[in-house]
C-alpha positions as CSV (number, residue, x, y, z in Angstrom):
1,M,-8.2,-3.1,-10.4
2,K,-6.0,-5.1,-8.0
3,R,-3.0,-3.5,-6.9
4,E,0.1,-5.6,-7.1
5,L,3.1,-5.5,-5.6
6,V,5.7,-5.5,-8.4
7,G,9.1,-4.0,-7.2
8,R,8.1,-4.4,-3.5
9,K,10.8,-5.5,-1.0
10,V,9.0,-7.8,1.1
11,I,10.1,-9.7,4.5
12,V,8.5,-12.9,5.6
13,T,9.5,-14.3,9.0
14,G,7.8,-17.9,10.0
15,A,8.4,-18.3,6.2
16,A,9.4,-22.1,6.2
17,R,5.7,-23.2,6.1
18,G,2.0,-23.0,6.2
19,I,0.9,-19.0,6.1
20,G,4.3,-17.6,5.7
21,E,5.2,-19.9,2.7
22,Q,2.2,-19.3,1.0
23,V,2.6,-15.5,1.5
24,A,5.7,-15.6,0.0
25,R,4.8,-17.7,-3.0
26,L,1.9,-15.3,-3.9
27,A,4.0,-12.0,-3.2
28,A,6.6,-13.3,-5.4
29,A,4.2,-13.9,-8.1
30,Q,2.6,-10.4,-7.9
31,G,6.3,-9.3,-8.6
32,A,7.4,-8.4,-4.9
33,R,11.3,-9.3,-4.0
34,V,11.2,-11.4,-1.0
35,A,13.2,-12.4,1.9
36,L,12.2,-15.4,3.8
37,I,13.2,-15.9,7.4
38,G,12.5,-18.7,9.8
39,L,14.1,-21.9,10.9
40,E,14.0,-25.3,8.7
41,P,17.0,-24.2,6.4
42,D,16.0,-26.9,3.7
43,R,12.3,-25.5,3.3
44,L,13.5,-22.4,2.9
45,R,16.5,-23.0,0.5
46,A,14.0,-25.1,-1.5
47,L,11.2,-21.9,-1.3
48,A,13.8,-19.8,-2.6
49,A,15.0,-21.6,-5.3
50,E,11.6,-22.1,-6.4
51,L,10.8,-18.4,-6.1
52,G,13.9,-17.7,-8.3
53,P,16.8,-15.4,-8.3
54,S,14.9,-12.7,-6.6
55,A,14.3,-14.5,-3.5
56,H,16.6,-14.6,-0.5
57,W,16.5,-16.7,2.6
58,C,17.8,-16.5,6.3
59,E,18.0,-18.8,8.9
60,A,17.1,-17.0,12.3
61,D,15.0,-17.6,15.4
62,V,12.6,-15.3,16.3
63,R,13.7,-16.0,20.0
64,D,17.4,-14.8,19.0
65,S,17.4,-11.3,18.8
66,A,21.0,-10.8,17.7
67,A,20.1,-13.5,15.2
68,L,17.1,-11.9,13.9
69,Q,18.8,-8.6,13.3
70,S,21.3,-9.9,11.6
71,A,18.8,-11.7,9.2
72,I,16.8,-8.7,8.6
73,D,19.9,-6.1,8.2
74,E,21.0,-9.1,5.6
75,C,17.7,-8.9,3.6
76,A,17.5,-5.4,3.5
77,N,21.0,-5.1,2.2
78,V,20.6,-7.8,-0.2
79,M,17.5,-6.3,-1.6
80,N,18.8,-2.8,-1.1
81,G,16.0,-1.8,1.5
82,V,12.5,-3.1,2.9
83,D,9.3,-2.0,2.0
84,M,6.9,-4.5,3.5
85,V,7.3,-6.7,6.3
86,V,4.9,-9.9,7.8
87,A,5.5,-10.7,11.2
88,N,4.0,-14.4,11.1
89,A,5.3,-16.1,14.4
90,G,2.6,-18.4,15.9
91,V,3.3,-21.7,17.8
92,A,1.1,-23.6,20.2
93,A,1.1,-25.7,23.2
94,Y,-1.2,-28.2,25.2
95,G,-2.6,-27.9,28.5
96,T,-4.7,-25.6,30.6
97,V,-3.1,-23.0,33.3
98,R,-3.2,-25.5,36.1
99,H,-1.8,-28.3,34.2
100,A,0.5,-26.5,31.9
101,D,4.3,-27.0,32.0
102,E,5.8,-23.6,32.5
103,A,8.4,-23.7,30.0
104,S,6.1,-24.6,27.2
105,F,3.7,-21.9,28.1
106,E,7.2,-19.1,28.5
107,R,8.0,-20.8,24.9
108,V,4.6,-19.7,23.1
109,V,4.6,-16.5,24.5
110,D,8.6,-16.1,23.5
111,I,7.9,-16.9,20.1
112,N,4.3,-15.5,19.3
113,L,4.6,-11.9,21.3
114,N,8.4,-11.7,22.1
115,G,9.1,-12.8,18.4
116,V,7.0,-9.9,17.1
117,F,8.5,-7.5,19.4
118,R,11.8,-8.3,18.2
119,T,10.9,-8.2,14.5
120,L,9.1,-5.0,14.7
121,K,11.9,-3.6,16.8
122,H,14.6,-4.6,14.3
123,A,12.5,-4.0,11.0
124,T,11.8,-0.5,12.1
125,P,15.0,1.3,10.9
126,H,14.2,0.0,7.6
127,L,10.6,0.2,7.6
128,Q,11.2,4.1,8.2
129,R,13.4,4.8,5.4
130,S,10.9,3.5,3.1
131,R,8.0,5.0,5.0
132,G,6.9,1.1,4.5
133,H,3.8,-1.1,6.0
134,V,4.2,-4.3,8.6
135,L,1.3,-6.6,8.9
136,I,1.1,-8.8,11.9
137,V,-0.4,-12.0,12.2
138,A,-1.9,-12.1,15.5
139,S,-5.7,-14.4,15.9
140,A,-9.3,-14.7,16.5
141,L,-8.3,-15.0,19.9
142,S,-7.0,-11.7,20.1
143,F,-10.4,-10.8,20.9
144,T,-11.7,-13.6,23.0
145,S,-9.9,-16.6,24.7
146,I,-11.0,-20.4,25.1
147,G,-10.3,-22.5,27.8
148,G,-7.6,-25.1,27.1
149,L,-5.7,-22.4,25.0
150,A,-4.3,-20.2,27.6
151,S,-1.1,-19.7,26.4
152,Y,-1.8,-19.1,22.7
153,G,-4.8,-16.8,23.8
154,A,-2.8,-15.1,25.9
155,S,0.1,-14.4,23.4
156,K,-2.3,-13.2,20.6
157,A,-3.8,-10.7,22.6
158,G,-0.7,-9.6,23.7
159,V,-0.1,-9.5,19.9
160,E,-3.0,-6.9,19.6
161,S,-2.1,-4.7,22.1
162,L,1.6,-4.6,20.7
163,A,0.7,-3.6,17.5
164,L,-2.1,-1.1,18.5
165,A,1.0,0.7,20.7
166,Y,3.3,0.5,18.0
167,R,1.3,1.6,15.1
168,A,0.9,4.7,17.3
169,E,4.2,5.2,18.2
170,V,5.7,5.3,14.3
171,A,2.9,6.9,12.8
172,H,4.5,9.9,12.2
173,L,7.6,8.0,10.7
174,G,5.8,7.4,8.1
175,I,5.3,3.1,8.9
176,T,1.6,2.0,8.8
177,V,0.7,-1.3,10.6
178,G,-1.8,-3.7,10.1
179,L,-3.1,-6.5,12.0
180,V,-4.1,-9.9,10.4
181,H,-7.0,-11.9,12.7
182,P,-7.0,-15.4,11.0
183,S,-9.7,-18.0,12.7
184,W,-9.1,-21.7,12.1
185,I,-6.7,-22.3,9.2
186,D,-5.7,-25.7,7.9
187,T,-1.9,-26.0,8.5
188,D,0.0,-28.7,9.6
189,L,0.5,-27.4,12.8
190,V,-3.3,-27.7,14.0
191,R,-4.0,-30.5,11.9
192,G,-1.3,-32.3,14.2
193,A,-3.1,-30.7,17.3
194,E,-6.0,-32.9,16.1
195,V,-3.8,-36.2,15.8
196,D,-2.9,-35.8,19.2
197,I,-5.7,-34.4,21.0
198,P,-9.0,-35.7,19.4
199,S,-11.1,-33.9,21.5
200,F,-10.0,-30.6,20.3
201,Q,-12.0,-31.0,16.7
202,Q,-14.9,-31.6,18.9
203,M,-14.5,-28.9,20.8
204,R,-14.3,-26.8,17.8
205,Q,-17.2,-28.1,16.5
206,R,-19.3,-26.7,19.4
207,L,-18.4,-23.2,18.5
208,P,-20.9,-20.5,16.6
209,Y,-19.8,-19.5,13.2
210,P,-17.1,-18.7,12.2
211,G,-15.4,-20.4,15.0
212,N,-16.8,-23.7,13.5
213,V,-15.2,-23.4,9.6
214,T,-12.1,-23.8,7.9
215,T,-10.3,-21.4,5.8
216,S,-7.5,-22.8,3.3
217,V,-3.7,-21.7,3.5
218,D,-4.4,-20.2,0.1
219,R,-7.1,-18.1,1.2
220,A,-5.4,-17.0,4.3
221,A,-2.1,-15.9,2.5
222,S,-4.4,-14.5,-0.4
223,A,-6.3,-12.1,2.0
224,I,-2.6,-11.6,3.9
225,V,-0.7,-10.4,0.2
226,D,-3.8,-8.4,-0.6
227,G,-3.5,-6.4,2.8
228,L,0.0,-5.8,2.0
229,A,-1.0,-4.3,-1.3
230,Y,-3.6,-2.0,0.0
231,R,-2.0,-1.5,3.1
232,R,-4.8,-2.4,5.5
233,S,-5.3,-1.9,8.8
234,R,-7.0,-5.0,9.5
235,V,-7.4,-8.5,7.9
236,Y,-10.0,-10.7,9.2
237,V,-10.0,-14.6,8.0
238,P,-12.6,-15.1,7.4
239,R,-14.2,-11.8,7.1
240,A,-17.0,-12.8,9.5
241,V,-13.9,-12.8,12.4
242,A,-14.4,-8.7,12.5
243,V,-17.6,-9.4,14.2
244,A,-15.8,-10.7,17.3
245,N,-14.0,-7.4,17.1
246,W,-16.7,-5.5,17.1
247,A,-18.5,-7.4,19.7
248,K,-15.5,-8.4,22.2
249,A,-16.7,-6.5,25.0
250,L,-20.1,-8.5,24.8
251,L,-18.1,-11.5,24.0
252,N,-15.9,-10.8,27.5
253,S,-19.1,-9.6,29.8
254,P,-21.5,-11.6,32.3
255,V,-23.9,-11.6,29.5
256,V,-22.1,-14.3,27.7
257,W,-20.4,-15.5,30.6
258,P,-22.8,-18.7,31.1
259,W,-22.6,-20.0,28.2
260,T,-18.7,-19.8,28.3
261,R,-19.2,-21.4,31.7
262,R,-21.3,-24.8,30.1
263,F,-18.9,-24.6,27.2
264,S,-15.8,-25.1,29.2
265,A,-17.2,-27.3,31.6
266,A,-18.3,-29.4,28.3
267,T,-14.8,-29.3,26.5
268,V,-12.1,-28.6,29.2
269,P,-12.1,-32.1,31.3
270,A,-11.7,-34.0,28.2
271,L,-8.9,-31.8,26.6
272,E,-7.2,-32.1,30.2
273,T,-7.1,-35.8,30.2
274,E,-6.2,-36.3,26.7
275,V,-2.8,-33.6,27.3
276,A,-2.0,-35.9,30.6
277,A,-2.2,-39.1,28.6
278,L,-0.3,-37.6,25.6
279,G,2.6,-36.9,28.1
280,R,3.8,-33.6,26.5
281,N,2.7,-29.6,26.5
282,D,4.9,-29.2,23.5
283,Q,3.4,-29.3,20.0
284,L,5.5,-31.6,17.7
285,V,4.9,-30.1,13.9
286,P,4.2,-32.8,11.8
287,E,4.7,-32.9,8.0
288,L,0.9,-33.7,6.8
289,P,-0.6,-33.7,3.4
290,R,-1.8,-30.3,2.4
291,A,-5.8,-29.8,2.1
292,T,-7.1,-28.3,-1.1
293,E,-9.8,-25.8,-1.2
294,N,-12.0,-28.9,-1.5
295,D,-11.2,-30.8,1.3
296,Q,-14.0,-31.1,3.7
297,R,-12.1,-30.9,6.9
298,S,-12.8,-30.4,10.5
299,P,-11.6,-26.4,11.5
300,A,-7.9,-25.9,11.7
301,R,-5.7,-23.0,13.3
302,I,-2.5,-21.3,12.6
């Protein structure tokens, strides 16, 4: 029988849209009290109203340590504790290492990696009291990177390492730690990238399974909420991403390098040309119609 989250007090960062938004909905539907932290206050306010009187929201940027600490403490105070945290921070930027704007690269690392660090740091005292569980959203790119996605891949590989170190550091406190590794997820953020860079879609279609398939936001969020309920140490979305974890030494070995070199030669020049024509490295997050389970869309990623 599926274990529900009745009475659990859950903080979700990055809750204004995408995976974080749907995780909050599903957790609340299972009986959890949910606290929403993120930017876009209008969206957070509307989501909290939708979830009902047990939901609470705070505006905070994961790049602002003081604001984030204040938000986490406020949520813990309102809910009288914190049992679980979903550390969900993910942005992307365009451009290869040789062409990327330094500020854009640093922004991705600061949000995706340092934002998780700040979340863990400020949530730890509350999780220690409850002997709670934290799920940290990493990526399939934690295991192997792709040319043209250097900032995102570097940040998510760092998240993997950070989470494993944190798991070892807090085990004696009774805190358990899980990692989420999504592949291509159908979000506003990634469908916006497809609009900006058409060859991004073509690049992903060249990847082997499961890199050439899409998972809906609903399915990704459901897997994360299930991981909360069972305090899982790993959540793969889709499950076939687990193979990349088991095979990461092979994926980054000289055996696979000839394929990687050919793949990059066929995809990176077009990416560089399109980013140059676009005239910016930062990704804008458009409001696009959300896909359904039956949509036949090209792959998209958080």
